[in-house]
N, C-alpha and C positions, 0 to 999 in steps of 0.2 A: 498303580498299586491299589489294591482293594482295602477297604476299611476293616480294621481288626474287629473281631467279635469278642464281647465280654459276656460270659454266661454266668449267672448268679444262682446258686443253689439256695433258694429262699428258706426252706426248712432248716438247713444247716446254719445259715447266717443268723436267722432268728434264734435258733437254739444255742448259739454261742454267747448270748447275752441274757442272763436270767432276770428279765425285767417284768415278768408276768404276761408275756406274749401269748401263752397258752390259754389264757382266759378269753381272748378274742383273736384267734389266729388270723382271720380274714382282715381285721382292722390292723393288726401288726404288719401283715404282709402289704397292705395298702400304704402304710407309713414307710416301709422299706422301699417299696416301688417309688414313692414320691421323693424319697431321699436320693434315689439313683438317677432322677430325671435330669440332673445337670451333667452327668457323666458323658453323654454323647458328645458334648462340646469339649469338656475339660479332660476327660479320660482319667487315668490314674498316674501316679508319680512316674512309674516306669512303663506306662502304656498311654502315651499322650493322645488326645482327641485329634480328629474325630474317631469315635468308636461306635459300634452298634451294640446296644445293651439288650440282653434277653434275660428275663427273670423266670425261672422254672418254678412253678407252684404245684402243690399237691394237697390232697385232703380237703379240709374245709375252706382252704384258700383258693380253690379252683375257680371260684366265681369272680375273683379280683380281675378287673379288666385292664387292658393295656392303656397307657397314656402316651402322649407325645414324647418320644425319646426312649421309652421303655416298652419293649414287646413282651407281653406276659404269655407264657406258654404253659397251659395246664397239662400236667402229666395224667395220662389215662390210667396208669398204674404206678410203677415206681418212678420217683423223681430222678433217681440216679440213672435208670435206664433211659429216660427221656433226655437227660443231659448227654449221655454217651452217644445217643442217636443224633442229637444236634451237632455235636463235635464231629462225628463221622460224616454227616451229610454236608455241613457248611464249612468245615475247617480244612478241606483239601487244598484250597487255593488262597488261604489267608491266615493271618496270625489269629490264634484263638487263646483266650485266657479264661479259666474257670475259677470262680470264687467258691471255695468250700474248705472245710477242715476234715471232711470224711476221708480217711486213709484209703479205703477201698476205691472210692470214686476218684481220688487223686491218681492212683495207680492206673485205673482204667483209661482216664482221659490223657494222661501223660504218654501211655502206650500209643495213643493216636496222634501224638505230636503237640498236644495242647500244653500251654503253660498253666501253672496253678498259683493262685493267690489265697491267702487266708482271709477269714471273715472281717478282720480289722482293716483290710485294704479298701473297703467301701464304706460310705456313710450308712449308719444304721441307727 
């Protein structure tokens, strides 16, 4: 059985918590990434580890690098389109969960068979 994929919509997760993240988008994204670093082992309550964690970033956060346990994927254009492409490309043979509150994105990835979690399901 293959390792499940957990895709996190960085912009949407950051935007769900009005803590001033917009003043330093790259810094807030790096903190989110670092908070996700334990998930490959622990997973989520209903998605136990091991899991592969992918953080999709856009805009000023594109320069945030990957770290051990979290693969950062910079979106060339729309973050939503990048997430949908990842789910389509990597989700055919394994369980995929996408973390976002974006209704349009939720519908698009669900149509591809992905599960959806809200922003509060991950450390932020």
